[in-house]
LOTORFI-456261 format. One record per residue (C-alpha): residue number from 1; x, y, z. Coordinates in steps of 0.1 Angstrom, whole numbers, always signed. Layout:
<rs>
+-----+-------+-------+-------+
!   n !     x !     y !     z !
+-----+-------+-------+-------+
! NUM !     X !     Y !     Z !
...
+-----+-------+-------+-------+
</rs>
This chain:
<rs>
+-----+-------+-------+-------+
!   n !     x !     y !     z !
+-----+-------+-------+-------+
!   1 !   -63 !   -77 !  +217 !
!   2 !   -30 !   -87 !  +201 !
!   3 !    -6 !   -60 !  +190 !
!   4 !   +11 !   -57 !  +156 !
!   5 !   +48 !   -65 !  +153 !
!   6 !   +71 !   -34 !  +155 !
!   7 !   +88 !   -33 !  +121 !
!   8 !   +98 !    +1 !  +109 !
!   9 !   +86 !   +37 !  +115 !
!  10 !   +60 !   +36 !   +87 !
!  11 !   +45 !    +3 !   +98 !
!  12 !   +44 !   +14 !  +134 !
!  13 !   +27 !   +47 !  +126 !
!  14 !    +2 !   +35 !  +101 !
!  15 !   -10 !    +3 !  +117 !
!  16 !   -23 !    +1 !  +152 !
!  17 !   -45 !   -27 !  +167 !
!  18 !   -82 !   -18 !  +168 !
!  19 !   -76 !   +16 !  +151 !
!  20 !   -80 !   +30 !  +117 !
!  21 !   -57 !   +55 !   +99 !
!  22 !   -60 !   +73 !   +66 !
!  23 !   -37 !   +78 !   +36 !
!  24 !   -39 !   +93 !    +2 !
!  25 !   -32 !   +77 !   -32 !
!  26 !    -9 !   +97 !   -56 !
!  27 !   -14 !  +114 !   -81 !
!  28 !   -37 !  +137 !   -60 !
!  29 !   -57 !  +150 !   -89 !
!  30 !   -88 !  +145 !  -110 !
!  31 !   -82 !  +126 !  -142 !
!  32 !  -114 !  +108 !  -147 !
!  33 !  -117 !  +119 !  -183 !
!  34 !   -85 !  +102 !  -194 !
!  35 !   -59 !   +76 !  -188 !
!  36 !   -30 !   +99 !  -179 !
!  37 !   -27 !  +123 !  -150 !
!  38 !   -10 !  +157 !  -156 !
!  39 !   +12 !  +153 !  -124 !
!  40 !    +8 !  +191 !  -120 !
!  41 !   +12 !  +202 !   -84 !
!  42 !   +20 !  +167 !   -73 !
!  43 !   +49 !  +176 !   -50 !
!  44 !   +30 !  +205 !   -34 !
!  45 !    +0 !  +182 !   -27 !
!  46 !   +23 !  +155 !   -12 !
!  47 !   +38 !  +181 !   +11 !
!  48 !    +3 !  +193 !   +19 !
!  49 !   -10 !  +159 !   +29 !
!  50 !   +20 !  +154 !   +52 !
!  51 !   +14 !  +188 !   +68 !
!  52 !   -23 !  +180 !   +73 !
!  53 !   -16 !  +148 !   +91 !
!  54 !   -24 !  +120 !   +67 !
!  55 !    -5 !   +89 !   +77 !
!  56 !    +6 !   +77 !   +43 !
!  57 !    +9 !   +83 !    +6 !
!  58 !    +5 !   +54 !   -19 !
!  59 !   +19 !   +51 !   -54 !
!  60 !   +16 !   +22 !   -79 !
!  61 !   +38 !    +0 !  -101 !
!  62 !   +25 !    +3 !  -137 !
!  63 !   +53 !    -7 !  -161 !
!  64 !   +32 !    -2 !  -192 !
!  65 !    +3 !   +21 !  -202 !
!  66 !   -24 !    -5 !  -210 !
!  67 !   -54 !   +16 !  -224 !
!  68 !   -79 !   -12 !  -219 !
!  69 !   -71 !   -12 !  -182 !
!  70 !   -81 !   +25 !  -180 !
!  71 !   -55 !   +40 !  -157 !
!  72 !   -17 !   +46 !  -161 !
!  73 !   -12 !   +54 !  -124 !
!  74 !   +13 !   +81 !  -115 !
!  75 !   +34 !   +72 !  -146 !
!  76 !   +68 !   +76 !  -128 !
!  77 !   +89 !   +46 !  -119 !
!  78 !   +78 !   +38 !   -83 !
!  79 !  +112 !   +35 !   -67 !
!  80 !  +127 !   +65 !   -84 !
!  81 !   +97 !   +85 !   -75 !
!  82 !   +96 !   +73 !   -39 !
!  83 !  +133 !   +83 !   -36 !
!  84 !  +124 !  +118 !   -47 !
!  85 !   +94 !  +120 !   -23 !
!  86 !  +115 !  +106 !    +5 !
!  87 !  +138 !  +136 !    +2 !
!  88 !  +109 !  +161 !    +1 !
!  89 !   +91 !  +147 !   +32 !
!  90 !  +100 !  +139 !   +68 !
!  91 !   +74 !  +117 !   +85 !
!  92 !   +47 !  +105 !   +61 !
!  93 !   +48 !   +67 !   +53 !
!  94 !   +58 !   +59 !   +17 !
!  95 !   +36 !   +31 !    +4 !
!  96 !   +37 !   +11 !   -28 !
!  97 !    +4 !    -6 !   -38 !
!  98 !   +18 !   -27 !   -52 !
!  99 !   +50 !   -39 !   -69 !
! 100 !   +41 !   -67 !   -94 !
! 101 !   +69 !   -91 !   -83 !
! 102 !   +68 !  -114 !  -114 !
! 103 !   +77 !   -84 !  -136 !
! 104 !  +109 !   -76 !  -117 !
! 105 !  +140 !   -94 !  -107 !
! 106 !  +137 !   -96 !   -69 !
! 107 !  +173 !   -84 !   -63 !
! 108 !  +164 !   -51 !   -79 !
! 109 !  +132 !   -48 !   -58 !
! 110 !  +151 !   -58 !   -26 !
! 111 !  +179 !   -33 !   -32 !
! 112 !  +156 !    -4 !   -42 !
! 113 !  +132 !   -10 !   -13 !
! 114 !  +160 !   -12 !   +13 !
! 115 !  +176 !   +19 !    -2 !
! 116 !  +144 !   +39 !    +2 !
! 117 !  +138 !   +25 !   +36 !
! 118 !  +173 !   +36 !   +47 !
! 119 !  +172 !   +70 !   +31 !
! 120 !  +137 !   +78 !   +44 !
! 121 !  +144 !   +67 !   +80 !
! 122 !  +123 !   +36 !   +79 !
! 123 !   +93 !   +50 !   +61 !
! 124 !   +87 !   +24 !   +34 !
! 125 !   +56 !    +1 !   +32 !
! 126 !   +61 !   -24 !    +4 !
! 127 !   +29 !   -37 !   -11 !
! 128 !   +35 !   -68 !   -34 !
! 129 !   +12 !   -84 !   -60 !
! 130 !   +13 !  -110 !   -87 !
! 131 !    +0 !   -84 !  -113 !
! 132 !   -32 !   -84 !  -132 !
! 133 !   -25 !   -66 !  -165 !
! 134 !   -22 !   -95 !  -189 !
! 135 !    -6 !   -74 !  -217 !
! 136 !   +25 !   -66 !  -196 !
! 137 !   +36 !  -102 !  -194 !
! 138 !   +41 !  -110 !  -231 !
! 139 !   +57 !   -76 !  -236 !
! 140 !   +84 !   -87 !  -211 !
! 141 !   +86 !  -123 !  -223 !
! 142 !   +71 !  -136 !  -190 !
! 143 !   +46 !  -164 !  -188 !
! 144 !   +14 !  -149 !  -173 !
! 145 !    +2 !  -184 !  -162 !
! 146 !   +34 !  -188 !  -141 !
! 147 !   +30 !  -156 !  -121 !
! 148 !   +20 !  -175 !   -89 !
! 149 !   +52 !  -194 !   -88 !
! 150 !   +72 !  -163 !   -98 !
! 151 !   +56 !  -143 !   -70 !
! 152 !   +64 !  -169 !   -43 !
! 153 !  +100 !  -172 !   -54 !
! 154 !  +105 !  -134 !   -56 !
! 155 !   +88 !  -129 !   -22 !
! 156 !  +112 !  -154 !    -5 !
! 157 !  +142 !  -139 !   -24 !
! 158 !  +134 !  -104 !   -10 !
! 159 !  +129 !  -118 !   +25 !
! 160 !  +163 !  -137 !   +23 !
! 161 !  +180 !  -105 !   +10 !
! 162 !  +178 !   -90 !   +45 !
! 163 !  +202 !  -117 !   +58 !
! 164 !  +239 !  -113 !   +56 !
! 165 !  +253 !  -133 !   +27 !
! 166 !  +220 !  -151 !   +21 !
! 167 !  +217 !  -186 !    +6 !
! 168 !  +187 !  -194 !   -16 !
! 169 !  +180 !  -215 !   -47 !
! 170 !  +152 !  -206 !   -71 !
! 171 !  +139 !  -220 !  -103 !
! 172 !  +134 !  -187 !  -120 !
! 173 !  +157 !  -161 !  -104 !
! 174 !  +190 !  -178 !   -99 !
! 175 !  +207 !  -189 !   -67 !
! 176 !  +225 !  -173 !   -38 !
! 177 !  +254 !  -194 !   -24 !
! 178 !  +263 !  -173 !    +5 !
! 179 !  +295 !  -158 !   -10 !
! 180 !  +280 !  -125 !   -22 !
! 181 !  +257 !  -101 !    -3 !
! 182 !  +229 !   -77 !   -12 !
! 183 !  +232 !   -42 !    +2 !
! 184 !  +218 !   -22 !   +18 !
! 185 !  +197 !   -39 !   +44 !
! 186 !  +164 !   -25 !   +56 !
! 187 !  +164 !    +1 !   +84 !
! 188 !  +149 !   -25 !  +108 !
! 189 !  +150 !   -63 !  +107 !
! 190 !  +129 !   -65 !   +75 !
! 191 !  +109 !   -46 !   +49 !
! 192 !   +72 !   -47 !   +58 !
! 193 !   +56 !   -66 !   +29 !
! 194 !   +18 !   -63 !   +24 !
! 195 !    +0 !   -88 !    +3 !
! 196 !   -24 !   -75 !   -24 !
! 197 !   -55 !   -96 !   -30 !
! 198 !   -45 !  -133 !   -31 !
! 199 !   -16 !  -129 !   -55 !
! 200 !   -23 !  -164 !   -68 !
! 201 !   -16 !  -179 !   -34 !
! 202 !   -38 !  -194 !    -7 !
! 203 !   -50 !  -172 !   +22 !
! 204 !   -31 !  -196 !   +45 !
! 205 !    +2 !  -189 !   +27 !
! 206 !    -5 !  -151 !   +27 !
! 207 !   -13 !  -151 !   +64 !
! 208 !   +18 !  -169 !   +73 !
! 209 !   +43 !  -150 !   +50 !
! 210 !   +30 !  -114 !   +47 !
! 211 !   +31 !   -86 !   +72 !
! 212 !    -4 !   -74 !   +63 !
! 213 !   -32 !   -78 !   +37 !
! 214 !   -45 !   -52 !   +12 !
! 215 !   -79 !   -62 !    -2 !
! 216 !  -104 !   -45 !   -24 !
! 217 !  -135 !   -26 !   -12 !
! 218 !  -164 !   -49 !    -5 !
! 219 !  -197 !   -47 !   +12 !
! 220 !  -188 !   -43 !   +49 !
! 221 !  -205 !   -76 !   +58 !
! 222 !  -185 !   -95 !   +32 !
! 223 !  -153 !   -76 !   +43 !
! 224 !  -160 !   -85 !   +79 !
! 225 !  -160 !  -122 !   +70 !
! 226 !  -127 !  -118 !   +51 !
! 227 !  -110 !  -100 !   +80 !
! 228 !  -122 !  -126 !  +105 !
! 229 !  -108 !  -154 !   +82 !
! 230 !   -75 !  -135 !   +78 !
! 231 !   -71 !  -129 !  +116 !
! 232 !   -79 !  -165 !  +124 !
! 233 !   -52 !  -178 !  +101 !
! 234 !   -27 !  -152 !  +113 !
! 235 !   -32 !  -164 !  +149 !
! 236 !   -22 !  -199 !  +139 !
! 237 !   +12 !  -189 !  +125 !
! 238 !   +23 !  -157 !  +142 !
! 239 !   +27 !  -144 !  +177 !
! 240 !   +16 !  -109 !  +164 !
! 241 !   -16 !   -98 !  +148 !
! 242 !   -13 !   -85 !  +112 !
! 243 !   -31 !   -54 !   +98 !
! 244 !   -58 !   -53 !   +71 !
! 245 !   -62 !   -23 !   +47 !
! 246 !   -82 !   -13 !   +17 !
! 247 !   -84 !   +15 !    -9 !
! 248 !  -115 !   +37 !   -13 !
! 249 !  -124 !   +60 !   -42 !
! 250 !  -140 !   +92 !   -29 !
! 251 !  -157 !  +121 !   -47 !
! 252 !  -162 !  +145 !   -17 !
! 253 !  -191 !  +169 !   -20 !
! 254 !  -193 !  +204 !    -5 !
! 255 !  -226 !  +195 !   +13 !
! 256 !  -216 !  +175 !   +44 !
! 257 !  -250 !  +158 !   +44 !
! 258 !  -248 !  +147 !    +7 !
! 259 !  -261 !  +111 !    +5 !
! 260 !  -238 !   +85 !   -10 !
! 261 !  -239 !   +76 !   -47 !
! 262 !  -218 !   +47 !   -60 !
! 263 !  -187 !   +53 !   -82 !
! 264 !  -160 !   +29 !   -92 !
! 265 !  -147 !   +12 !   -60 !
! 266 !  -162 !   +39 !   -38 !
! 267 !  -188 !   +66 !   -37 !
! 268 !  -197 !  +103 !   -41 !
! 269 !  -206 !  +116 !    -7 !
! 270 !  -205 !  +143 !   +20 !
! 271 !  -183 !  +142 !   +50 !
! 272 !  -210 !  +129 !   +74 !
! 273 !  -216 !   +96 !   +55 !
! 274 !  -179 !   +92 !   +49 !
! 275 !  -173 !   +93 !   +86 !
! 276 !  -201 !   +68 !   +93 !
! 277 !  -187 !   +44 !   +67 !
! 278 !  -152 !   +47 !   +80 !
! 279 !  -164 !   +40 !  +115 !
! 280 !  -181 !    +9 !  +102 !
! 281 !  -148 !    -2 !   +86 !
! 282 !  -130 !    +4 !  +119 !
! 283 !  -156 !   -17 !  +137 !
! 284 !  -151 !   -47 !  +114 !
! 285 !  -113 !   -45 !  +117 !
! 286 !  -100 !   -24 !   +89 !
! 287 !   -67 !    -7 !  +101 !
! 288 !   -60 !   +16 !   +72 !
! 289 !   -78 !   +32 !   +42 !
! 290 !   -60 !   +47 !   +13 !
! 291 !   -83 !   +73 !    -3 !
! 292 !   -81 !   +78 !   -40 !
! 293 !   -94 !  +112 !   -53 !
! 294 !   -91 !  +105 !   -90 !
! 295 !  -128 !  +112 !   -95 !
! 296 !  -130 !  +141 !   -71 !
! 297 !  -150 !  +170 !   -86 !
! 298 !  -143 !  +199 !   -63 !
! 299 !  -111 !  +218 !   -56 !
! 300 !   -84 !  +194 !   -45 !
! 301 !   -67 !  +215 !   -19 !
! 302 !  -101 !  +223 !    -3 !
! 303 !  -109 !  +186 !    -4 !
! 304 !   -77 !  +177 !   +15 !
! 305 !   -83 !  +204 !   +40 !
! 306 !  -119 !  +193 !   +47 !
! 307 !  -108 !  +157 !   +51 !
! 308 !   -81 !  +168 !   +75 !
! 309 !  -104 !  +190 !   +95 !
! 310 !  -135 !  +167 !   +96 !
! 311 !  -124 !  +132 !   +91 !
! 312 !   -88 !  +126 !  +104 !
! 313 !   -97 !  +137 !  +140 !
! 314 !  -124 !  +110 !  +142 !
! 315 !   -98 !   +82 !  +137 !
! 316 !   -61 !   +88 !  +140 !
! 317 !   -45 !   +80 !  +173 !
! 318 !   -23 !  +104 !  +193 !
! 319 !    -7 !   +75 !  +212 !
! 320 !   +31 !   +77 !  +212 !
! 321 !   +46 !   +56 !  +184 !
! 322 !   +75 !   +32 !  +185 !
! 323 !  +103 !   +50 !  +165 !
! 324 !  +135 !   +35 !  +152 !
! 325 !  +163 !   +60 !  +148 !
+-----+-------+-------+-------+
</rs>
C-alpha cells in the first residue's frame, strides 16, 4: 500500500489510502422540480454537516444558467461563496467540483484559491475541469474546440504561481518573466488540484499532473477497471499514490431496507443498501464520495442525521491526521 502525498489539511483529512470518506454537495436541498435552488437554510445546513462529521462540502463553478443543462448549481460565485463558508466553519474541507479553467484567467484562479486556502487554514480542494456547457464559451468569446489547450496552459500557470516570482510563457494567457509575483501562496507547498473526467487530456497526462481524479458514477466493475488503470499510471510517474473520488445522487428513504431504484447518477434507497454499495466502492479503490441530495424526498435535516448516524461510522477513519498549522 502506497500512501497519499501530504498536501494540506483538507487533502490529508479527506483522502486516506484504502479508506473511503464522505462529503456533501451544496446546495443541500431538494430542487428536482426546477433549475434554481432557493438557497434557504444553506448556511445552517453547512454548519450541520460539519458538526455531524462529514469530511467535506462541494460547490460548483457555473458561470451561466444554461436551462438546457438542467441545473444552475448553487448560483453563487464559487470563490466568494467559499470565502464566506470558510469564515463560518472550522474543519470541514472546502471543495470545488470543479472550476472550468478555460473560462477564467488562471491568475485569478490561483490568487482566489490560495487566498481561501490561507484564510481557511489549508482547507481547500480545487477540482478543475475543461467545462462541458457549450453555450458558455461563445458567451465569453472563447473557442470551445480549444478548451483542451486552454486547460493545460491554465493548469500549468496555477502550478507555477506557487513559486516565488515564477517564469512561464503561454500562448493564451500571457507570460511571466520572473520580475513580478503572484500572492498569496498556498498554505502548504501547493494547492491540491483534482482532475474532473478527462478534461480533454489523456489519462497519462492527468495521472502525472493532477493530485487526484474525480470521475462520474459507473457500474462498479467498470469503475474498478478505471481505478486500476489510473493507479497503474500514477505509479509510473509519482512516488505517492493519488486518490480517486466520485459523486453520487441519493434519495434516502425512511425504510432502511428499501431496495434501490435508479435515479440520475445514483439511486433511491434505504441506508442498508447504501452502506453495501459504499463498501463495494471502497473495495474497488474509491477514496471519497460526494453525496448530492438534490432529489432527496424526505426532511433534509433528518436525512443528514440518519447518514451521520448509520453511514459515516461504517467508513470514516479515526486515525490521527497530519495537520499543517
